[in-house]
N, C-alpha and C positions, 0 to 999 in steps of 0.2 A: 218648313215642319214637315212636309208629306214625303220629301226624300230622305229625311230622318228616319221617320217610321218605316220606310221600305228596308231599312237595313238592318231591322229586328228579325232574326230567325225565330222560330216558331220556341224553341224553348227558351230564348231571350224573352220572348213575348210572354209566356208563363211565369217565367222569374219576376217580371215586370208585374204582372197581375197580381201576385201574392205580395207585393208591396213590402220588400224585405226590410226596408229601412223601419218599419214599424213591428217587425217580429219581434223586436226584445221585449214587445210588452207582455209575449206568452212566455218569454224566460223568466222575467223579473219574479212573478208569484211563486214558480217553482223555486226558485234559488232562495227566495224569503223563507220559503214554508220548510225548505229542507233544512237550510240553516238554523230554524227554530227547533226541529228535531234534533240537531247536532247538539246543538246546546244542551239538551237534556239527556244527551247521551244515546241517542237513537238514530242510525242512519243505515239506508240501504241503497246501493248505488243502481240497482236496476230498476228498484222503484221510481228514484229520479228519473233516471233516463227515460224510461217509458210514460212516465208523466209529461215530463217536457216534449216529446214526440206528439204526442196525443195533444198537447196545450198548442203546438205549432199546428199541426194540422188543423183543429179547429181554426184556430185564427186565418190560416190561408184560406179554410173553405166559407167563412164569412168574408173575407175580404174579395173573394170570387163572385160570392152572392150578391153582396155590396155593387161590386163591378155591374154585375148583369142588371139589377133591378134598377138601380140608378139609371143606368142606361134605357131600360125600356119606359123609365118613366119620365124621362128626359130630363134628368137631374144632370148628368153628365153629358158635355158635348166638347166639340173640338176645341170651343173656345173658352174651356174652364181653367181657373188661375192655379190650381195644382198638379199634381204631377201628371202625365199621361194616363189615360185609362184605354185598356187594351180593344174595349168593344167601340167604343166611340171614336177610337182612331182605325178601326177595321184591322187590328192584328189578329184579333181572336173570333170567330163567330160564336152566335147566339148558342147554335147546337152545341160546339165545343166546349163553352163555358158551362152548360148545363152538365155536361158529362163529365167534367173536371171537379163541379161542384158534389156529384154523387161520390165519385171515386175519392175524392177527400176525406168527407165526412164519414163513409164508410169504412173506410181505412183507419178513422181515428175511433170508429168504434169497435173494430174487430181487434184493434191492437189494445183497447181499453179494457177487453174482457180479462186480461191480466192484472189489471188493477181492481176490476171488483173482485175478482178471485182474492186479492190480498185484502181489501175493505170491505167487502160486503155487499149488501143492496143498497146503502147510502151513497155510494159510489157509482151502481148503476144509475140511480135517479140522476145523480150530479152529471153523469156524463150524458145522457139523453137530454136533461134540461139545456146545456150548454150547446148541445148539437141544435135545437129547437130553437135556443137565442139567436143562434148564427143565423139562421135561417129567416128567423122573424125579426131580424134587425132591420132589414129593407124588402122582405118578400112576404107575401100573404096578403089577406086583404085588409090586415091592420098593421102596416110596417112600423116598428118602433121607430125606428130613428125618424119617420116622417111625422110623428107624434109629441116630440118633444122629451121622450123617454129615453133615448141614447146614451145619456151622460149616467143615469140611473142603471142601465144595462152594464155599461162598460164596468162602473164603479164595484157593482155586485159581482159580476164573473171574473175580471181581471183583479180585483182586489179581494174580496170577501172569499169567495168561493176558490179561487184558485190558489191562494195562500194557505187558507184553512183544510181545503181539502187533500192539498201536499203535505201538511203537516199531520193530519189524522191519518192518513196513507201510512204514515212510518211510524206512528203511536197509539193508533187506534184510540184516540183520545183528543179533544179539544180544550183550549187553556183562553182565560183572559188574556194574558200576554200576547198568544197567536192572534186573536182576533184584535187586539190593540196594532199587533204589527202588519195587519192587513189592510189597514188605515191607510199610511202613504203610499201602500203598493197601489190600491186603487185610486187614490186620489190624483197622484203625478201620470199615472196611465189614463184616467179621465180628462186630464188637461191636455193630453194631445190632441182629444177630441176638440176639446173646449177652442184651442188655437185653429183648428181647420174650420170647426164651424162658424168662430169668429170671421174668420178669411173670406168665408164663403157665403155670408148674411143674404146680400141681394141676389146672387143667382140661385140660392135654395130658396129665397120668397119667390122668385119667379117661377121657379120648377113646382113649387106648394110642396116642398119639403119643409115642414114647419119644425126645424130642431128647436131646442130649449135658447139658442142665440136668436133665431128668428122670433120668437114668441115675445122673449123679454128684452131683445134689444142689446146694443153693443156695451153701452155703460154697464148693464148686470154682468154680462158675459166676461168684461174685463175684471170686475169684483168677484165674480165667480172663481177664476183663476187664482185669484190672491188669496181669497178664503181656503183653496183646495191646498196652495203653497204652505200657507201659514198651518194648516191643522197637520201637514206633513213634518215640518219641522218640530211641531209642539209634542209629536209622538214619542221622539226618543227621550225629552225630557220627562215626562210621564213613565215611562219604562225604567228610567234612571231613579226615580225619586220612590216610586210605588214597588218597583220591584227589583229583583236580584240580577242588575244587569251593572257592569261595570262600566268605567269610563269611557270604553272604546264604542259604546252605543252611541255616543255623540260624532264618530265618523261622517255619518252623512251631512255634518255641518260644514265641511269644506265645499260644499256644494252650493253652499248661500249665494256667494258670487254672482254664480251661472244663473239661480234664480231672480236675482236682482236684475240683471243684465235683461232676462226675458220679458222681465215687467215693464221694464223701458219701454223695449222693442213694441210689446203690446199696446203702449200707449201712444206711440210715435209712429209706428208704420202701419201700412194699409196695402190692400189687393196682393199681388204676386210678391211684395216686399215679404210678406209674413210666412213664405214658403223656409225662410231661414229661419223664422221663430219657430216654427212647426217642427223643423229637424233639430233644433238647439232643445226643443222641450222634451222630444223623445230621448235625447242624448241625457239630459238631466234626470229622466224617470231611471235610465239605464245605470249611469253612475250613481246615483243615490239609492240604487237597487243593491249594487254590488257593495259599496260601503256599508249600507245598513246589514247586508247579511254579514260581511266581516265583523262587523260591532257586536252582531248577535251571537257569534261563535266565539270571539277573544274573551 
């Protein structure tokens, strides 16, 4: 393991710290929000592009913060079951990571000023709250991820706020279909965290990281995952029955076999085996998001 770590360059270490496999979680809310705007004849490429970059920067900053404070609190060690963490592995120093966090979040803020110009004070508030949430997830005197609030935070910011905020930037309005469309986005991205926390229950318990999975146990976490899947696949049906969406809105149903597979894995695998489940859950979120966006546009 040690020899493998030495082979990482500094650039590769920063890429590793950004957790690239998770970054699609930043793309899906912007993609779905933009698709909703296209559906009603509103679209601005520059707005979508800047919103996407800001979203990615905030998630990367959050990942950096998570890496730093999980390490400082003893939740990340070289024996963890998940992917390599750069601080625990000695690839990046604490001082370097603090600088990386500052640069990433300040870049998101400066770039986001264009979105404030477009969308007004509400976008400024959303941007500041998003950065605060990214820091408060594991940092500060009341780290939300350590208090069982991580799931709610992810659902709100990656689902509701990310999707509705993007839609608002294009249209200067909100709508019930946009709100409903944000639910599966948030639910499936939250499920990435659910699997992660399910895998790490024992380690998190020892580290005092009281995630929802630690607080309520494995059985609850398994059924939480199923509930979020069910909600995600009910949403297209609601949009079809009660709003003016065409049959294409059911395109996400092509991912049902993947969802079923992941549920089976969650009930049969354990420990490091769940890394594959985590990867598939992230892919499900992305694939559903792509098909859902297509269904909203067509």
